[in-house]
FIRO-225179 format. One line per 5 residues: number of its first residue (from 1); their letters; for each residue x, y, z of N, C-alpha, C, CB. Coordinates in nm, 4 decimals. Glycine has a CB too. Example, Ala and Ser with C-alpha at 12.3 -4.5 7.8 and 13.67 -1.06 7.14 Angstrom:
! residues 2
1) AS) 1.3190,-0.5690,0.7800,1.2300,-0.4500,0.7800,1.3200,-0.3300,0.7800,1.1308,-0.4473,0.9046 | 1.2850,-0.2250,0.7080,1.3670,-0.1060,0.7140,1.2900,0.0030,0.7870,1.4084,-0.0598,0.5725
//
This chain:
! residues 85
1) XXXXX) 0.0962,-0.1359,-0.0280,0.0085,-0.0134,-0.0099,0.0870,0.1341,-0.0112,-0.0673,-0.0312,0.1326 | 0.1770,0.1313,0.0855,0.2759,0.2617,0.0901,0.3599,0.2683,-0.0299,0.3779,0.2609,0.2175 | 0.3954,0.1442,-0.0881,0.4593,0.1500,-0.2321,0.3773,0.2273,-0.3322,0.4786,0.0055,-0.2913 | 0.2458,0.1840,-0.3397,0.1556,0.2147,-0.4341,0.1429,0.3674,-0.4055,0.0222,0.1275,-0.4251 | 0.1469,0.4192,-0.2882,0.1286,0.5624,-0.2649,0.2370,0.6455,-0.3142,0.1121,0.5892,-0.1257
6) XXXXX) 0.3511,0.5822,-0.3026,0.4752,0.6378,-0.3339,0.4890,0.6587,-0.4918,0.5855,0.5464,-0.2770 | 0.4498,0.5577,-0.5671,0.4527,0.5484,-0.7146,0.3640,0.6531,-0.7702,0.4093,0.4093,-0.7653 | 0.2330,0.6553,-0.6944,0.1165,0.7635,-0.7368,0.1836,0.8894,-0.7188,-0.0283,0.7613,-0.6430 | 0.2618,0.9391,-0.5921,0.3117,1.0659,-0.5946,0.3996,1.0981,-0.6641,0.3434,1.1015,-0.5028 | 0.5218,0.9893,-0.7028,0.6169,1.0037,-0.7682,0.5728,1.0348,-0.9161,0.6954,0.8962,-0.7462
11) XXXXX) 0.4836,0.9568,-0.9890,0.4388,0.9811,-1.1273,0.3805,1.1535,-1.1275,0.3060,0.8548,-1.1690 | 0.3059,1.1705,-1.0126,0.2356,1.2941,-1.0393,0.3427,1.4265,-1.0100,0.0960,1.2973,-0.9387 | 0.4483,1.4120,-0.9385,0.5259,1.4951,-0.9411,0.6204,1.4981,-1.0469,0.5701,1.4942,-0.8410 | 0.6289,1.3779,-1.1292,0.7248,1.3690,-1.2584,0.6438,1.4549,-1.3617,0.7531,1.1989,-1.3198 | 0.5360,1.4404,-1.3465,0.4533,1.5394,-1.4452,0.4388,1.6793,-1.4350,0.3278,1.5066,-1.4477
16) XXXXX) 0.4330,1.7114,-1.2808,0.4354,1.8420,-1.2448,0.5741,1.8988,-1.2866,0.4055,1.8558,-1.0969 | 0.6897,1.8384,-1.2591,0.8111,1.8871,-1.2905,0.8691,1.8727,-1.4151,0.8867,1.8452,-1.2143 | 0.7811,1.8041,-1.5103,0.8344,1.7737,-1.6466,0.8689,1.8914,-1.7386,0.7362,1.6916,-1.7170 | 0.7942,1.9944,-1.7155,0.8296,2.1277,-1.7949,0.9666,2.1734,-1.7974,0.7565,2.2415,-1.7417 | 0.9898,2.1928,-1.6405,1.1461,2.2652,-1.6394,1.2381,2.1671,-1.6658,1.1956,2.3348,-1.4962
21) XXXXX) 1.2279,2.0213,-1.6395,1.3228,1.9432,-1.6677,1.3663,1.9403,-1.8151,1.2866,1.8260,-1.6221 | 1.2259,1.9670,-1.9124,1.2638,1.9419,-2.0381,1.3587,2.0955,-2.1017,1.1122,1.9000,-2.1230 | 1.3532,2.1920,-2.0157,1.4340,2.3038,-2.0565,1.5487,2.2959,-2.0513,1.4163,2.4013,-2.0041 | 1.6026,2.2556,-1.9454,1.7537,2.2090,-1.9567,1.8098,2.0910,-1.9790,1.8109,2.2304,-1.8623 | 1.7496,2.0308,-2.1027,1.8014,1.9173,-2.1310,1.9387,1.8893,-2.1705,1.7350,1.8786,-2.2080
26) XXXXX) 2.0230,1.9843,-2.2082,2.1452,1.9568,-2.2679,2.2519,1.9469,-2.1302,2.1825,2.0817,-2.3865 | 2.2138,1.9690,-2.0122,2.3155,1.9032,-1.9136,2.3238,1.7886,-1.8769,2.3169,1.9447,-1.8127 | 2.4439,1.7385,-1.8465,2.4561,1.5826,-1.8000,2.3677,1.5229,-1.6876,2.5967,1.5582,-1.7498 | 2.3422,1.6049,-1.5806,2.2821,1.5599,-1.4571,2.1398,1.6000,-1.4647,2.3518,1.6177,-1.3314 | 2.0789,1.6701,-1.5432,1.9515,1.6944,-1.5409,1.8426,1.5847,-1.5315,1.9353,1.7620,-1.6415
31) XXXXX) 1.8595,1.4658,-1.5868,1.8070,1.3602,-1.5738,1.8048,1.3299,-1.4191,1.8712,1.2693,-1.6580 | 1.8898,1.3180,-1.3401,1.9191,1.2996,-1.2224,1.8201,1.3590,-1.1294,2.0400,1.3410,-1.2055 | 1.8169,1.5197,-1.1453,1.7643,1.6078,-1.0998,1.6221,1.5888,-1.1183,1.8158,1.7115,-1.1428 | 1.5807,1.5586,-1.2234,1.4557,1.5390,-1.2647,1.3729,1.4295,-1.1854,1.4650,1.5094,-1.4014 | 1.4518,1.3175,-1.1535,1.3989,1.2033,-1.0870,1.4383,1.2175,-0.9446,1.4478,1.0716,-1.1481
36) XXXXX) 1.5261,1.2657,-0.8981,1.5298,1.2867,-0.7740,1.4522,1.4004,-0.6894,1.6460,1.2950,-0.7613 | 1.4232,1.5015,-0.7333,1.3287,1.5866,-0.6669,1.1725,1.5547,-0.6608,1.3440,1.7092,-0.7275 | 1.1197,1.4690,-0.7416,1.0005,1.3983,-0.7586,1.0092,1.2827,-0.6581,0.9809,1.3516,-0.9065 | 1.1148,1.2151,-0.6544,1.1199,1.0893,-0.5650,1.1431,1.1266,-0.4098,1.2434,0.9903,-0.6163 | 1.1909,1.2574,-0.3826,1.2134,1.2961,-0.2419,1.0674,1.3461,-0.2143,1.3398,1.4144,-0.2165
41) XXXXX) 0.9985,1.4146,-0.2993,0.8542,1.4837,-0.2770,0.7646,1.3590,-0.2576,0.7968,1.5856,-0.4157 | 0.7828,1.2279,-0.3258,0.6901,1.1223,-0.3312,0.7391,1.0538,-0.1701,0.7123,1.0138,-0.4886 | 0.8580,1.0434,-0.1286,0.8913,0.9945,-0.0077,0.8271,1.0700,0.0962,1.0277,0.9912,0.0084 | 0.8349,1.1782,0.0875,0.7794,1.2792,0.1893,0.6040,1.2713,0.2063,0.8282,1.4395,0.1322 | 0.5441,1.2722,0.0991,0.3904,1.2331,0.0898,0.3577,1.0861,0.1412,0.3404,1.2424,-0.0674
46) XXXXX) 0.4350,0.9998,0.1118,0.4277,0.8642,0.1333,0.4221,0.8606,0.3041,0.5611,0.7827,0.0574 | 0.5432,0.9030,0.3298,0.5317,0.9368,0.4849,0.4266,0.9957,0.5355,0.6253,1.0158,0.5289 | 0.3692,1.0997,0.4773,0.2547,1.1730,0.5684,0.1354,1.0751,0.5466,0.2115,1.3455,0.5158 | 0.1113,1.0109,0.4442,0.0010,0.9159,0.4290,0.0337,0.7851,0.5297,-0.0121,0.8709,0.2638 | 0.1461,0.7693,0.5741,0.1725,0.6549,0.6709,0.1108,0.6851,0.7981,0.3227,0.6280,0.6936
51) XXXXX) 0.1323,0.8305,0.8493,0.0972,0.8714,0.9740,-0.0517,0.9216,0.9634,0.1968,0.9779,1.0254 | -0.1150,0.9138,0.8750,-0.2618,0.9087,0.8429,-0.2948,1.0819,0.8618,-0.3591,0.7899,0.9636 | -0.2325,1.1477,0.7892,-0.2549,1.3060,0.7710,-0.3396,1.3113,0.6470,-0.1080,1.4002,0.7504 | -0.4574,1.4083,0.6974,-0.5285,1.4127,0.5760,-0.4822,1.4923,0.4555,-0.6472,1.4548,0.6064 | -0.5452,1.4865,0.3250,-0.5030,1.5238,0.1930,-0.4739,1.6790,0.2159,-0.6191,1.4892,0.0739
56) XXXXX) -0.5805,1.7526,0.2882,-0.5666,1.9091,0.2797,-0.4435,1.9275,0.3670,-0.7058,2.0013,0.3383 | -0.4101,1.8484,0.4472,-0.2967,1.8760,0.5381,-0.1642,1.8520,0.4831,-0.3077,1.7981,0.6567 | -0.1806,1.7802,0.3901,-0.0671,1.7297,0.2934,-0.0412,1.8713,0.2068,-0.1220,1.5817,0.1840 | -0.1422,1.9037,0.1391,-0.1245,2.0181,0.0596,-0.0847,2.1506,0.1394,-0.2506,2.0380,-0.0157 | -0.1107,2.1652,0.2323,-0.0795,2.2729,0.3268,0.0639,2.2577,0.3515,-0.1632,2.2678,0.4600
61) XXXXX) 0.1293,2.1489,0.3737,0.2514,2.1068,0.4021,0.3560,2.1379,0.2934,0.2427,1.9715,0.4292 | 0.2858,2.0793,0.1521,0.3809,2.1282,0.0476,0.3818,2.2845,0.0317,0.3440,2.0631,-0.0896 | 0.2665,2.3417,0.0389,0.2532,2.4917,0.0298,0.3736,2.5656,0.1341,0.0855,2.5352,0.0792 | 0.3625,2.5149,0.2374,0.4533,2.5530,0.3454,0.6214,2.5212,0.3040,0.4032,2.4642,0.4832 | 0.6573,2.4179,0.2581,0.7675,2.3836,0.1995,0.8126,2.4593,0.0897,0.7579,2.2682,0.1680
66) XXXXX) 0.7055,2.4896,-0.0188,0.7528,2.5604,-0.1132,0.7642,2.7066,-0.0948,0.6855,2.5330,-0.2123 | 0.6969,2.7543,-0.0101,0.6931,2.9129,0.0221,0.8206,2.9296,0.1008,0.5525,2.9682,0.1161 | 0.8561,2.8325,0.1904,0.9977,2.8396,0.2466,1.1262,2.8453,0.1684,1.0138,2.7340,0.3215 | 1.0891,2.7196,0.0793,1.2102,2.7199,-0.0773,1.2230,2.8469,-0.1306,1.1562,2.6255,-0.2271 | 1.1211,2.8905,-0.1519,1.0986,3.0281,-0.2136,1.1766,3.1524,-0.1561,0.9529,3.0595,-0.2008
71) XXXXX) 1.1489,3.1594,-0.0293,1.2039,3.2764,0.0636,1.3452,3.2232,0.0706,1.1251,3.2974,0.2259 | 1.3936,3.1171,0.0938,1.5056,3.1027,0.1016,1.5958,3.1225,-0.0161,1.5115,3.0028,0.1491 | 1.5222,3.0874,-0.1335,1.6188,3.1228,-0.2513,1.6235,3.2629,-0.2854,1.5818,3.0513,-0.3776 | 1.5167,3.3340,-0.2268,1.5237,3.4844,-0.2488,1.6256,3.5315,-0.1847,1.4104,3.5601,-0.2085 | 1.6368,3.4873,-0.0523,1.7497,3.5384,0.0376,1.8879,3.5043,-0.0023,1.7332,3.4872,0.1738
76) XXXXX) 1.8967,3.3597,-0.0259,2.0391,3.3087,-0.0478,2.0563,3.2472,-0.1938,2.0751,3.1940,0.0646 | 1.9795,3.3167,-0.3156,1.9701,3.2528,-0.4445,2.1204,3.2317,-0.5003,1.8785,3.3438,-0.5448 | 2.2132,3.3438,-0.4685,2.3353,3.3276,-0.5369,2.4388,3.1923,-0.5101,2.4051,3.4519,-0.5039 | 2.3939,3.1728,-0.3602,2.4876,3.0555,-0.2949,2.4118,2.9456,-0.3378,2.5107,3.0538,-0.1228 | 2.2755,2.9366,-0.3640,2.2104,2.8200,-0.3804,2.2439,2.7835,-0.5241,2.0612,2.8314,-0.3487
81) XXXXX) 2.2401,2.8680,-0.6292,2.3012,2.8154,-0.7625,2.4260,2.7761,-0.7913,2.2901,2.8934,-0.8470 | 2.5142,2.8396,-0.7019,2.6560,2.8028,-0.7154,2.6575,2.6536,-0.6508,2.7612,2.9161,-0.6351 | 2.6137,2.6112,-0.5570,2.5666,2.4885,-0.4973,2.5444,2.3918,-0.5708,2.4656,2.4989,-0.4343 | 2.4321,2.4430,-0.6610,2.3541,2.3596,-0.7220,2.4473,2.3114,-0.8562,2.2114,2.4324,-0.7512 | 2.5154,2.4093,-0.9318,2.5779,2.3867,-1.0419,2.7052,2.3117,-1.0229,2.5952,2.5030,-1.1042
//
């Protein structure tokens, strides 16, 4: 059951992140990043389903993580870009 939940969210996040992944297809490690980020989000969502968190709270958790990441990128964008490349 938990593996099915992971696969569902993994495929869902691959679809969500597919457009930015196609834009940088010239780099060698783009496919790794393209699969690693949805896998991490899928594991997080599968863990949240394991502890019986409602779907609405899962979405709120994702929004919180997204906003925190966005604000972190806004504050330390130059350092994050140099670390990512």
